[in-house]
N, C-alpha and C positions, 0 to 999 in steps of 0.2 A: 736849546732843547736837544737832548741826546737822540741818536738814531733809534735806540731801543724803545724809547717812549713814544716815538712817532709811528712805530710799526703796529701798535695795538689797534684792533678794529674797534670803532666806536659802536656802542649799542644803540645809538640814535637812528631813528627811521628818518633819514634826511629827505627822501622823496616825499614822504607824508608831510613833513615839517614845511617844505617849500610849497606844497599845495595848500596849506592852511591860510585862511584869511585872518586878518587881525581880530575880527569879531569872534573867531572860534577859539581864541586863546583864553584859558581859564586863569584869571587873576584872583580868584577867591581866597587863595591862601597867602596872598601878599597884602600886608597892611597898607593903608593909604599913607602917602608921604605928606606930612604936614610941614609947611615952610618953616615953622619954629624948630623943627627937628635939626635943620641945618645950622641954626644959631648955637645949638648945644654941641655940635660936633668939633672934635679937635683932630688934627693930623698928628699921628705919632711917628716920629722919625726914629728908625732903628739906629742903635748904636753902631758905629762903623767898626767893622772887624779889622784886625791887624794881621797883615800877611807876613808869614814867617816860614822858614824852612825847618822841618822837624824830621828826625830820623826815628822811624818806628820799625818794629819787626815785620817782615813780609806777612806773617800769619795774621797779625793784627789788622793790617790794611786789607788783606784778602777777606777777612771776616766781615769787616764793615762794608766793603764793596759788595759782598754777596747779599747784603740786606737790601740792596737796591739803591736808586738815586737818592742823593742827599747824604752820602756817607760822611762827608766833612762836617755837615751840620750835626749829625749824630755824635761824631767824635767830640765836637765842641760841647754838646749837651752832656756827655759823659764826664768830660773833664770839669765842667761847670758844677755838676752834681758832687763830684769828688771834693772840689774846693769847698763847696758849701758844707758838706758833711765833716770836713776836717778843719774848718775855720771857727775861731772863737766868735767872729762876727759874721753871721750868716747873711747872705744876700737877701735884700728885700724883694718882694714880688715885683715891684716896679724895676728894679735893677735886673732881675731875671728876664724880663720881657723888653728891656731896652727903653722903658718909659722914663719920663723925666726930660726927654728931648722932644718936648711937645711945642707945637706952634698952633695958634688958633686957626680954625678952618677959613676964616676970613682973610688970612695972610695970602698975598698974591703968589 
């Protein structure tokens, strides 16, 4: 976690939260968990990224960094969109989200 992201003050009233009893917590907006729900779940393993050294103009890097944390992820998303827009064979939604690398939730 970057230092900048840890400096933001939380909007949570932590003192009030610590004083609350379990009975005071409102769960009305949370649907009940049915055991059959877990049988339907799958764990989606993200596709592993490839590390490489890439030379970019300083202005490009500066712009992406100015957008906040996750600049490398955004650069990847921009490049992926470019590839998709200029490819005869566009990526499927599953490929875009790293799907297809699934293991059943019952896997240890």
